[in-house]
C-alpha positions as CSV (number, residue, x, y, z in Angstrom):
1,X,-82.6,-39.8,-30.3
2,X,-84.5,-36.6,-29.6
3,X,-83.2,-33.1,-29.8
4,X,-81.9,-31.1,-26.9
5,X,-82.7,-27.4,-26.2
6,X,-80.5,-24.4,-25.6
7,X,-82.0,-21.1,-24.4
8,X,-80.4,-17.8,-25.3
9,X,-79.8,-15.7,-22.2
10,X,-82.3,-13.1,-23.4
11,X,-85.0,-15.7,-23.8
12,X,-84.4,-16.9,-20.2
13,X,-84.7,-13.3,-19.0
14,X,-87.9,-12.8,-21.0
15,X,-89.4,-16.0,-19.6
16,X,-88.8,-14.8,-16.0
17,X,-90.8,-11.6,-16.7
18,X,-93.8,-13.5,-18.0
19,X,-96.6,-14.8,-15.7
20,X,-95.6,-18.3,-14.4
21,X,-98.4,-20.1,-16.1
22,X,-97.5,-18.7,-19.6
23,X,-93.8,-19.3,-19.0
24,X,-94.6,-22.9,-18.0
25,X,-96.8,-23.4,-21.0
26,X,-93.9,-22.2,-23.3
27,X,-91.4,-24.5,-21.6
28,X,-93.7,-27.5,-21.7
29,X,-94.4,-26.9,-25.5
30,X,-90.7,-26.7,-26.2
31,X,-90.1,-29.9,-24.3
32,X,-92.9,-31.6,-26.3
33,X,-91.4,-30.4,-29.6
34,X,-88.0,-32.0,-28.8
35,X,-89.3,-35.4,-29.7
36,X,-90.3,-34.5,-33.3
37,X,-89.5,-30.9,-33.9
38,X,-90.3,-30.6,-37.6
39,X,-93.9,-31.7,-37.0
40,X,-94.5,-28.4,-35.1
41,X,-91.9,-26.0,-36.4
42,X,-92.6,-23.8,-39.4
43,X,-89.9,-22.2,-41.5
44,X,-89.6,-18.5,-40.8
45,X,-89.3,-16.6,-44.1
46,X,-87.2,-13.8,-42.7
47,X,-84.2,-16.1,-42.3
48,X,-82.9,-19.5,-41.6
49,X,-84.8,-19.8,-38.3
50,X,-88.0,-21.7,-37.5
51,X,-91.0,-20.4,-35.7
52,X,-93.1,-22.1,-33.0
53,X,-96.5,-20.8,-32.0
54,X,-97.5,-21.1,-28.3
55,X,-100.8,-19.3,-27.8
56,X,-100.1,-15.5,-28.3
57,X,-96.4,-16.0,-28.2
58,X,-93.9,-16.9,-30.9
59,X,-90.5,-18.5,-30.5
60,X,-87.8,-18.2,-33.2
61,X,-85.6,-21.3,-33.1
62,X,-82.3,-22.1,-34.8
63,X,-82.0,-25.9,-35.4
64,X,-78.6,-27.5,-35.6
65,X,-79.7,-30.7,-37.4
66,X,-76.4,-32.7,-37.3
67,X,-76.0,-32.2,-33.6
68,X,-79.8,-32.3,-32.9
69,X,-79.9,-29.1,-30.9
70,X,-82.7,-26.6,-30.9
71,X,-81.5,-23.1,-30.0
72,X,-84.3,-20.8,-28.8
73,X,-83.1,-17.4,-30.0
74,X,-86.1,-15.0,-29.6
75,X,-89.4,-15.1,-27.7
76,X,-92.1,-12.4,-28.1
77,X,-95.7,-11.6,-28.3
78,X,-97.2,-12.2,-31.8
79,X,-98.1,-8.5,-32.2
80,X,-94.5,-7.3,-32.1
81,X,-92.0,-10.1,-32.4
82,X,-91.5,-9.6,-36.2
83,X,-91.2,-5.8,-35.9
84,X,-88.3,-6.3,-33.4
85,X,-86.4,-8.4,-36.0
86,X,-86.3,-5.7,-38.7
């Protein structure tokens, strides 16, 4: 059984502001990762989240392992996503 995805409301809003081709690329990558998430996700040292790289963008994802749910918490450009979390 593969994982399911939940998008935080702020991540949905962020995706709507991006150019469509970049937003589609992010959504496609997340859907591909659902089959085998820990092949693509890297542990984020700033907390219990995992990070996913999609081009110049980074996604911080909380994984609920028992329920097999990936919760996309934050999306941002690689140059400033980590600064926003401090």
